[in-house]
N, C-alpha and C positions, 0 to 999 in steps of 0.2 A: 940817515938822510933827513935834512931839515924839512918841515912841513911846507907844502905849497902855499905861496902867498896868495891872498884873494885877488880877484880881478878888480880893476879900478871901478869905482862907482859910475854908473851911467843912468840916464833917465829911465831905462828899462829895468834897472836894478835898484830899487829904493832901499835905503838903509833900514834894516829890521830894528825898529826902535828898542833900545834897552840892552841889546847884546853887548858884551864886553868889547872894548875897542880893538883888542887883539884877536877876537873871534874870527876865524876864517870864513864863517858862514853869515856874516853880518849883512851881506848884500844878497842873500838868498842862494838858491841852488843853480849852478851852471850846468844845465842838463846836457848840452852838446859835449862839454868836456867830460862829464860823468859817463856818458854813453861811449865816448871814445876810450876812456880808461877801463870801463867795465861793461862790455857788450851785453852780458846777460840781463842788464837792467832794461834793455830796449823793449822787451815784451810787456813791460808794465807802464811805459811812458806814452802819453797821448796829450793832445791839446785840451785844455780845460775850457770853461765857458768864456774866459777872457782871451782865448787864443794863445795862451802860454803853455809851454811844455810842463807837465806835472805827472803825478801818480795818484792813484786812489789810496788815500791815507787810511781808509778803512780795511784795506786788503793787507793782511799781515805778511804775505809773501812779497808784496810790492815794497812795503816798509823795510823789510829785511834786505831786499836787493838794493834799495837806496842806501841803507847803512853800509853795506859792503862796498858800494861804489864810492861813497864819501870817504871811507877809511882807506880805500885803495888810492884814490886821486890825491887827497889832501894830506894823508898821514903815512903813505907808503906801507900800508898793512895789507898783505895778501891773504886771500882765502878766509876772510872772516865769515863765520857762520855760527848759528845757534840751533839747538834742537827745537822741534815743534813745541810750542807752548811756553818757551822760555821768554823772559823779559827782553823786549827789543827796545833799547834806549834811544831817545831822540838825540842825535849827535850834537847839534848846536848847544842845547842846554847842558849836556854833560861837559862839553868843552868849556863852557862858561864857568862851571864849578872849578875846574883846574886852573883857569886863568885868575879867578879871584883868590884861590889858594896861593898862587904865586905872588899875588899882591900882598896877601897876609904875611907871607914869609919874606916880603920885601925883595922879591926876585924878578919883578916885572921889568921889562926892557923899556927904555925911554921911547923908542920907536913904537907907536901904537900898533903897527902892522907886523912887528917882528918879535918873536919869542926869544928870550935870552936864556940859553941853555945853562943849567947849573947841575952838572952830573953828580955832585956830592950830596945832593938832597935826597932824603929817604921818605917814602910815602907808604902808609899801610891802608889798604882798602878793606873795610869790614863788610862782608857780604858781597864779594865781587861778582857772584852769579855766574851764569854760563857765558855772559858776554865779555866780562873782564874789562869793561870800557874805560873806567877811570885810570887804571895803570897803563893801559894801551895808549891813551891820550897823553898821560904824563910822561911816559917814556919817549914818545915821538915829538911832543911839543917842547919839552924842557930837558930831556935826557936824564930824568930822575931814576933812582934805584927804587923799585916798587915790590911790595909783597901784597898778594891778594889772598884773602882768607874766605872760607865758606864752609858751611856745615854740610853741604850737599856734595858728595864725592863725584857724582856724575857731572855736575856743573864744572867742577875743577878739571875733570878729564877733558871737557870741551875746550876750556881755556888753554890747557896744556897742548892740545892739538893745534890751536891757533899759534901759540908760541913756537911750536916745533916747525911750523911752516914759514916762520919769520926769524931767520938766524940772528938778526940784529937785536931781537928782544931777549934772546936766551941768557945773556949775561946781565940783564937789567930787570927782569920780571920773574919772580919766583912765587910759588903757591904753597899754601898751608891749609890743612884741614882742621876745622874746629870740631872736636869730638864730643863736646859737652854743650847741649842746647841751653844750659843755664848760664853760660859765660860768653863773653864777647872778646875781651882782651886776654884773659887768662887762658893759657894753653897756646896762644898765638905769639904774643910778645915774649921773647926769650930772655933769660937772665943776662944782664950786661948789655942788652941791645938798646939802641936809641933810634927813634923815628923823629923826623922833623914835623910830620903831620900825619894824622889819620883822617880818612874820609869815609863817608857812609851815606847810602841812600836807604833809609830804614823802611821796613814794611809799614804802610800807613793805614791799613784796614785792620779791624779787630776780628774779622771772620771772612770766610769764603763768600757768604751771602752778601756782606757789605761790599766786597770787591766786585761781585757781579753787578750790583746796583750801579757802582761807579762805571763799570764797563758799558752798561746800557746808556747811561747819561752821555758818555763820550761818543758812542756810536750814533746816538740820536742827534747830537750836535753836528757831527760830521755829515750825517744824512741831510739835515736842514741846510747846511752850507752848500750841498750839492743840489738843493731844490727838492729833495725827497721829503716825505712826511715823517717816516720812521725808518730806522735801520732794518735791514733784511737779515742780519746775522748777529748772533750773540757773542761772536768771537772778538776779543779785544785786539785793537790794531797794534798795540805795543806788547801784547802777551802778558805773561807773568804767572808764576806758580806759587804754591805755599812757600812761606819763608821769604819770598820776593815781594809779595803784595800784602800778606796778612800774618798777624801773630796775635796771641792772646793779649788783649788790652790795647792793641793797635799801636800807632806811632807814639802816643804819650807814654805808654808803659815801656816800650823799647828804649826811648830816650832816657827815661828814668833809670833803667838798668844800666845803660851805657855810661851815664854821668856818674852814677855811684861807683861803678867799677873802674872808671878812669882815675879816681883818686889813688887807687892802689898802684897805678903805673904813672903817677904824676911826674916822676923824675926821668921817665923813659920815653916821653913824647912831649915835644915842645908845644904843639897845638893839637887839640882834639877838635874835630869838626863833624857836623852832620847836616844834611838837608833837613828842613822842617817844612812839610807841605801845608800843614794846618796852622794858621796864624795863632789860634787859641792855645796851641801847645808851647808857644814861645815863653810866655810869662811864667808858668810853673817850672819849666826847664831852667830858665835863667835864675829863678829864685833858688832852686836846688843847687845849681852850680856855685852861686855866691855863698850859700850856706856851708858848702864843703870847703870853702877857702880859696877859690880860684882868684888869681891876682889880676886877671883881665878876661872880660867877656865881651864878645862882639856879635852883632847881628848884621849880616851882609845880605842886602836885597838884590836879587837877580830878576830881570824882566826879559820876557820873550813874547813880543806882541802884547796881548792883554793878560797873559799869565804871569803871576808873580810867585817866585819861589825864594826861600830864605835859607841862608847858611848860618848855623849857630856855631860859634867858635869859642873855645875857652882854653886857658892855660894856667898851670899852677907854678910855672917857672918865671 
């Protein structure tokens, strides 16, 4: 089933500046439609200070319910769920990544509101987590063939349960376990196999302590937006566990390892890509990519409100 097209822009639905033109969420959340599609969301929805329907984005259960509703309404994915504490991804930003990857592969449709399916395209998601969000979106938006890899078997079990509840995904989304924490592509990309693109949302903290500090900053910002002085809970609204949020050396070390290992699989993947959350990590990563002989390196900027995230893409082909 093709994704649901966004409702037309109205004065009550300002365009979210910066989101990709094909992003279904560029006009915000249609809460009446979401509630109709996913009734369990209702317990978390109320009017905010501006009189608009919304949720408490500091409540992890509310955020998870919103995600389940968005995936049900717009992407025809039933019964999406994640274990307590697992990373709960913001759907609009994750969809943006997939749309920009489609542009990178020159698969974007001329109609800004319509995704152009390309079922022959293959995508590898490094660290798919318990949410499996990138392959889920790629399958439903563009009809791609996707592989999700992760070092955590419990995370893969959860994604497998989601796939099992959605028969349309079973022929397009497969899972692989990374058994060696020292490798990223090795043990996942098989001999004679070729992917059009790999995607990754790398762990960006160097330690659990650093991740908790980031959690407190986010929650305090959310509290201030609500008019409170400080957050009342230390629980991160978007969750996240070890390997999802932190690794030794943080984002810079992970990118370095990924880039170096990509050279060994240079003929088996057309484009290697990764999110880069810290701008200061772009320069050393790009320098290493060029040193290894990549023929093309691109930095793709994504915006969601005041937040800026970058995709780093490179190819040896």
